[in-house]
Residue frames as qw, qx, qy, qz and C-alpha x, y, z in Angstrom:
[[0.241, 0.071, 0.940, -0.232, -51.64, -14.48, 89.31],
 [0.287, -0.158, -0.643, -0.693, -54.47, -15.59, 87.10],
 [0.558, -0.112, 0.302, -0.765, -57.98, -15.36, 88.45],
 [0.319, 0.013, 0.945, -0.067, -59.45, -18.87, 89.08],
 [0.554, 0.575, 0.397, -0.452, -62.60, -17.72, 87.26],
 [0.341, 0.661, -0.486, -0.460, -60.50, -17.32, 84.10],
 [0.037, -0.238, 0.965, 0.102, -59.62, -21.02, 84.28],
 [0.445, 0.344, 0.744, -0.362, -63.32, -21.86, 84.68],
 [0.522, 0.694, 0.025, -0.495, -64.18, -19.96, 81.50],
 [0.201, 0.558, -0.745, -0.306, -61.26, -21.56, 79.64],
 [0.235, -0.041, 0.966, -0.101, -62.38, -25.00, 80.80],
 [0.534, 0.502, 0.508, -0.453, -65.97, -24.35, 79.70],
 [0.432, 0.679, -0.335, -0.490, -64.72, -23.42, 76.21],
 [0.151, 0.373, -0.903, -0.153, -63.04, -26.85, 75.99],
 [0.243, 0.124, 0.919, -0.285, -65.77, -28.91, 77.69],
 [0.448, 0.659, 0.539, -0.273, -68.63, -27.29, 75.70],
 [0.299, -0.255, 0.475, 0.787, -66.95, -26.67, 72.33],
 [0.475, 0.498, -0.029, -0.725, -68.61, -24.98, 69.35],
 [0.771, 0.354, -0.444, -0.288, -67.60, -28.01, 67.24],
 [0.919, -0.340, 0.198, -0.007, -66.71, -31.53, 68.38],
 [0.110, -0.682, 0.683, 0.239, -63.07, -32.61, 68.22],
 [0.952, 0.272, 0.092, -0.107, -62.61, -35.18, 65.48],
 [0.524, -0.606, 0.492, 0.341, -59.00, -36.44, 65.75],
 [0.651, 0.194, 0.611, 0.407, -59.07, -37.87, 62.22],
 [0.335, 0.825, 0.355, 0.284, -60.02, -34.43, 60.80],
 [0.086, 0.884, -0.163, 0.429, -58.06, -31.89, 62.84],
 [0.526, 0.154, -0.617, 0.564, -55.14, -31.78, 65.26],
 [0.449, -0.647, -0.553, 0.273, -55.94, -31.25, 68.95],
 [0.333, -0.319, -0.069, 0.885, -53.91, -28.02, 69.02],
 [0.043, -0.168, -0.434, -0.884, -55.84, -26.47, 66.13],
 [0.392, -0.563, -0.674, -0.273, -59.18, -27.52, 67.59],
 [0.464, -0.567, -0.449, 0.511, -58.31, -26.12, 71.04],
 [0.207, -0.181, 0.084, 0.958, -57.16, -22.81, 69.58],
 [0.186, -0.346, -0.573, -0.719, -60.38, -22.56, 67.55],
 [0.446, -0.608, -0.656, 0.017, -62.55, -23.26, 70.62],
 [0.402, -0.507, -0.284, 0.707, -60.80, -20.58, 72.66],
 [0.085, -0.026, 0.286, 0.954, -60.93, -17.99, 69.85],
 [0.253, -0.476, -0.691, -0.482, -64.62, -18.75, 69.37],
 [0.448, -0.696, -0.518, 0.217, -65.17, -17.72, 73.02],
 [0.041, 0.977, 0.038, 0.207, -63.35, -14.43, 72.44],
 [0.684, -0.598, 0.213, 0.361, -59.94, -15.32, 73.83],
 [0.348, 0.856, -0.365, -0.116, -56.87, -13.82, 72.19],
 [0.941, -0.120, 0.239, 0.206, -54.73, -16.83, 71.20],
 [0.190, 0.908, -0.363, -0.091, -51.10, -15.90, 70.50],
 [0.761, 0.394, -0.477, 0.197, -47.79, -17.54, 69.59],
 [0.629, -0.709, 0.307, -0.093, -45.74, -19.04, 72.43],
 [0.353, 0.659, -0.664, -0.024, -42.13, -20.09, 71.95],
 [0.045, 0.291, -0.921, 0.255, -41.95, -22.79, 74.65],
 [0.475, 0.231, 0.715, -0.457, -45.58, -23.97, 74.58],
 [0.364, 0.400, 0.768, 0.342, -48.11, -24.94, 71.93],
 [0.034, 0.647, 0.300, 0.700, -49.80, -21.54, 72.20],
 [0.176, -0.200, -0.543, 0.796, -50.76, -18.89, 74.76],
 [0.091, -0.787, -0.555, -0.254, -53.91, -17.02, 75.68],
 [0.230, 0.171, -0.217, 0.933, -53.46, -13.36, 76.46],
 [0.156, -0.658, -0.685, 0.271, -55.83, -12.04, 79.13],
 [0.097, 0.910, 0.287, 0.284, -57.30, -8.55, 79.17],
 [0.391, -0.899, 0.144, 0.135, -54.69, -7.38, 81.66],
 [0.379, 0.782, -0.493, -0.045, -51.89, -8.54, 79.34],
 [0.517, -0.417, 0.741, -0.102, -50.99, -11.68, 81.26],
 [0.603, 0.321, -0.626, -0.377, -50.27, -14.80, 79.19],
 [0.790, -0.203, 0.518, -0.258, -51.42, -18.30, 80.07],
 [0.215, 0.495, -0.774, -0.331, -49.26, -20.88, 78.34],
 [0.879, 0.071, 0.246, -0.401, -50.89, -24.02, 76.97],
 [0.047, 0.332, -0.902, -0.273, -49.76, -27.43, 75.85],
 [0.832, 0.079, -0.023, -0.549, -51.99, -30.13, 74.39],
 [0.016, -0.342, 0.939, 0.005, -51.69, -33.90, 74.71],
 [0.768, -0.092, -0.444, -0.452, -53.51, -37.19, 74.29],
 [0.746, -0.123, -0.593, 0.276, -51.77, -38.65, 77.35],
 [0.345, -0.848, 0.001, -0.402, -52.31, -37.15, 80.82],
 [0.866, -0.394, -0.094, 0.294, -49.23, -38.71, 82.42],
 [0.642, -0.248, 0.057, 0.723, -46.14, -36.81, 83.52],
 [0.222, 0.852, 0.296, 0.370, -47.40, -33.30, 82.69],
 [0.398, 0.136, -0.227, 0.878, -45.19, -30.26, 83.32],
 [0.202, -0.698, -0.632, 0.270, -47.10, -28.36, 86.02],
 [0.167, -0.418, -0.005, 0.893, -45.97, -24.90, 84.85],
 [0.158, -0.019, -0.554, -0.817, -48.30, -25.06, 81.83],
 [0.651, 0.199, 0.355, -0.641, -52.04, -25.19, 81.42],
 [0.127, -0.123, 0.929, 0.324, -52.82, -28.49, 79.68],
 [0.735, 0.210, -0.019, -0.644, -55.63, -29.48, 77.36],
 [0.229, -0.226, 0.946, 0.031, -55.90, -33.26, 77.48],
 [0.680, 0.132, -0.359, -0.625, -57.92, -35.34, 75.00],
 [0.501, -0.132, 0.819, -0.245, -59.39, -38.56, 76.34],
 [0.334, 0.200, -0.696, -0.604, -59.92, -40.76, 73.28],
 [0.117, -0.231, -0.962, 0.090, -61.98, -43.32, 75.23],
 [0.067, 0.607, 0.593, -0.525, -64.46, -40.80, 76.68],
 [0.328, 0.530, 0.457, 0.634, -64.15, -38.60, 73.55],
 [0.201, -0.952, -0.221, -0.072, -63.84, -35.48, 75.66],
 [0.471, 0.480, -0.285, 0.684, -61.26, -32.85, 76.46],
 [0.542, -0.764, -0.300, 0.180, -60.30, -31.52, 79.86],
 [0.233, 0.805, -0.232, 0.494, -58.26, -28.61, 81.10],
 [0.768, -0.414, -0.296, 0.390, -55.60, -28.96, 83.79],
 [0.018, -0.979, 0.071, -0.191, -54.55, -25.63, 85.29],
 [0.549, 0.434, -0.513, 0.496, -50.88, -25.02, 86.18],
 [0.642, -0.583, -0.399, 0.298, -49.78, -25.23, 89.78],
 [0.027, 0.960, -0.079, 0.268, -48.80, -21.88, 91.26]]
């Protein structure tokens, strides 16, 4: 079980990014991976998700990214881009 504080740190990396997301310049997935790596997270390949973050205890948190927050699979952690507000949010998986 992932510590809720881990999700807070992940969310902060997305809400206060080192560079702004510019959809016309970079894909959301690439931007999200960059933001998480910049905060020291180990971003790794994931077969059934867009990518995964490996925690210090070896646990993996699987991520998917989207521009549409409807009908999300609750087993993944989602990074959602809101093009109107020009901001990203993180939706943690349900346990």
